[in-house]
N, C-alpha and C positions, 0 to 999 in steps of 0.2 A: 550354267546357269540359258544360256543364252540359245544352248540346241535344244533343250531340256522345253526352251521357251514354245521355241519355232516347232514342234514335237508336239507340244497341245492342243496349237492354235489350229494345226490340221489334221487332229486325231478326233472322233466319235466320244467326246467328253463332256458336252456340255457346252454354256458359256464357259468363257476364260478370262480373266482381264488381272492387271497386273497396277501394283504400286495400289490396291484400294481401302481406304478406313473403313473399318471394321466398327469405331463408332457405330453406325447407322445403324448394324447390328445384335444390338446388347442393351438389354430392357437398361443398361445403367448412361447406357449411351456414352462408354467409353471405349475409346479403344485408335491405336496404330495403324497405320496400312497394313494390309498381306503382303509378300514378296509375291506369290499366286492367290488367286482364288478363284476357284472350278465351280461352277455352280451347273450340276447335270440333273437329265430333268427325266434320268432313267435308270432302270437295276444298272443296264447294260453299259451305260454312259459313266458310271460308278465303279463297276468293275473295270472298264477301261483304263480310267484312270489313273486308278490304285493299281494295276500291272505295271500301267509306263513308270508310276513314280516311283514301283519296288526295282524297275527294272536299271533307273536312273541313281537307286538308293538318296532315295530325297525325300526327307522327313513331312509328313502331314497332319494337321489337328482338322478336327471335325468339328463345324459349326451346327448348335441348331437353330433356337429360336433366342438362344442369346441370355438367355436366364440364368441366373447362381455361375457367373462367370464375371474377372477382370480379366481386363487384358492390357496389356502396357502401353504407355504413351508409346514405345517406340516399335510398338506391334510386333507382328508375328514371322521371324525368320523360315522363309523357306513357304513351305503350300496349307492354305487352309480350303475345307472342302465345305461348301453348303449346300444341303439338298435343294432344288429347285422346286416348283409348284406340282410336277407331276408323278412325284412320289409323296404322295397325300390321298392315297387310297383307302378309303375304308369298307370292312364287307361283314355281314353278318353268317354265322352259319348256326344255328342254334344257341347254345351257348357259350361259345364261342364267337370271339371279336376278334379280326384281322387288321390290323393299322399300321399303313406305312410310315415310316419314320418322321417324315415331316409334320404330318398329324396332326393339330393338335391335342395335347394333352386334356385341357379345358374342356376341348368339345366335344372329344374323344368321352368325357365323363360325359356332357350334355346327352350326348346320342344315345350311350347304353341304355340312361335315363329312363328316355322317352321310350328304347324297347322293352319295360319290364325290367332287363335284367340290374341285379345290384354288386356291390363290389366297388366300382370304382368313383362313388363318392367321395371319396377325401381326395380328387384328383382336379375339383370342379376348382380348386386357386391355385392350382401349381402350372402358373403361364411359360411352359415350356413346350417340347414336341414330345413324341412317342418316343425317339431313339432318345433324347436325352433324358428322360425319365427312365427310362428302362439300362443307357450306360449310370447313373446317378443313386437307382433302386430311389426313385424319389418317392418322398413320402407325406403326410397328414396325419391326424386325428386317428392318432392310432393305429396307422394301415400304412402299408405300405405295399411296390412294385414287387416283390421279392410273394405276396399274397395270393397274386390272381395271373401271374405271368406263368404259359404254359409253356411258348419257347420263342427263342426269338429269331432271326434269320440274320448273322455278319457278315460282312465281308472285311477276311483278315489283313495284315498288314503284305501278302506276300500278293493278294488279287483271288487269294480261294473264298466261296463259298460253304459257309457249317450253317448247322442249324446246331441249337445250345439250348436245353433244357433247361429247366429251374434251377437243378442243382448243379449241369454244369456252367451255371451265372455265376459260381460263387457269391450268392448276393449278403454281406452284410451291412449296416449302417450307414447310408449313403455310397456304397462303395459293390463293385461287381469287379468281377473276371476282366473286363474292358482296363480297367485304374493300371494293370499289369502286363495285359497281351494285347496289345494294339488291335483293334475293328472296327469295323464301321456298322452298325444297326441300321440294318436295312427296314426292317417290318418284326412287328411281335405280333403272338396271337394270346388276349387274355383269356382263360377261363372264369366266366360266371355264372352269378346263378340267378334262376328265377326271382321276383321278387314283384311290387306293387309299385307301377310306375307312379301314383298319386304318394305313394312314401317315400319314395329316395325322393323326387322335386326336393318336398316339404325340407327333407334334411339337409339337397346341397342349399335348395333356398336361406334357412337357418346356420349353415356354416356358409351363405356368403356375406349374409349383412351382419355374423362375426365378424368378418375380415372385415367390415369397410368399415366397423367401427373401430378395430384395433389396428390395419396396417391403411399409410400410408398410400395406397395403392394409384393414388393417379399422381405419384410422384415418380420423376425416372429411380429404382433401385434396383436391385437384386435377389429380392426376397432376403431368406435369414442369412444371416453374414457366418453366426458360429452356429454349432454343433453344439444342440443338450448337453449337457454335464450329466452326468449319475450323478452329481449332491442337490441339481438343483435347473434350473432354466437360465436360460443364457441373459435372457431380456431383463430378466426381474435381476439376475447379478448385476448386469450395467447399467439399471434403474438407480438401482441401492448406491449405485458406484458415485452415483451422481451425477454421472454422463448423458442424460438424455437432454438434446439439445446443444450439446460440443458438440464445435466447429475449427476444420483443420482448413484452409483454405473453401475452396466448393464443396466441401465433404461434411455433410453433416450426421449427425447421431438423430434418429427420428424421436418428433416431442410426442409421434402415438404409439412404437413399439421400438422398444431400444433396442431391438438384435437387427435392426435395417438400417443400414449406408444411406442415407440418397442425395443425388446429383442436385445441386439446388441449382444450377442451370453450368458451372462452369469447370466443373472438377475434375481435376486431373486421375488420373488411377496413382501415383504418385500421393496425392491427398485423401484417397483411398485407403493406400495401404500404411501413411501415417498416420491415422485416424484408427486403423484397427489394430495396428502395435499399440497406439494409446492407451485403445482399450485392454485391452488384453494386458498390457504391464497393469493398470489402475487396476485392474480384478486379480490380479496375481499377489500384489501386492494389499489389498485389503482383507479378501476371502482365501488367499493361499489358495485357489481354482485357477487351473489353467485352462482357457480359455481354446477350441481346435477353430480354425476355421470351415464354414462349411462349402462358401464359395471358391471355384477353384481360378488360381490363378497361371495364365498365362503371357508367353508370349517374351521378350528381349530385354535385360532389365539395363 
């Protein structure tokens, strides 16, 4: 590890930090330290970093805007890579939109709408990055990334640069090929359609108003915790189980939206995991339905 640290310090990989707390980079405000945090500011720096890590057989994980993610209290061993500000470009080419991985998915929806391009209205309430959205096949309001993605530029774990089309991404519900074959999304091209900018803005405003009424957006959370089962909606099942407002440690089931777990101020990852376990057990016991987590749980336990 020491030899790798020395190499990283002197390599052109961007900013390198050691034993860096990751709580500051997650929407839950929870998470222990990473042994090494690399923040590349360009595609070349990212490729350099991954190629170096591959030579040293060092595992790594990528970190976007930290939504839909629970990092353990003990943190992540090895390396975490988080893209810097130099990788948040946006470019339009007719109906095609090219966005770098760290570009805000919400901002992307707003900017495309202003251009009169329709297809990304669903993204107006998804608080992650473009890279994270592609990785997770993020979706809402009956649509998702798989419907609009034309291609994604990816750095494989070997450092090789590839372009994956929609079919190659093997999208399914909140899943892509990158869950099975490690790779880092550098950017994505979305294929949208011409629309009316005023109608798009109205639809997004309606979606936003609905979210403000029904979701605890001002509190620290990671969005929906569980996937909706085929038998109904996770939030409805959790509410019917009488768990709204239920609290363990600093983690609490939102009184506004039962599929949100909020950090009341001092929640730990173990608090959240214990609450998730209690929710799953209660729903299973009452309705014989198995809730499957939507959030990714990573780090040393």
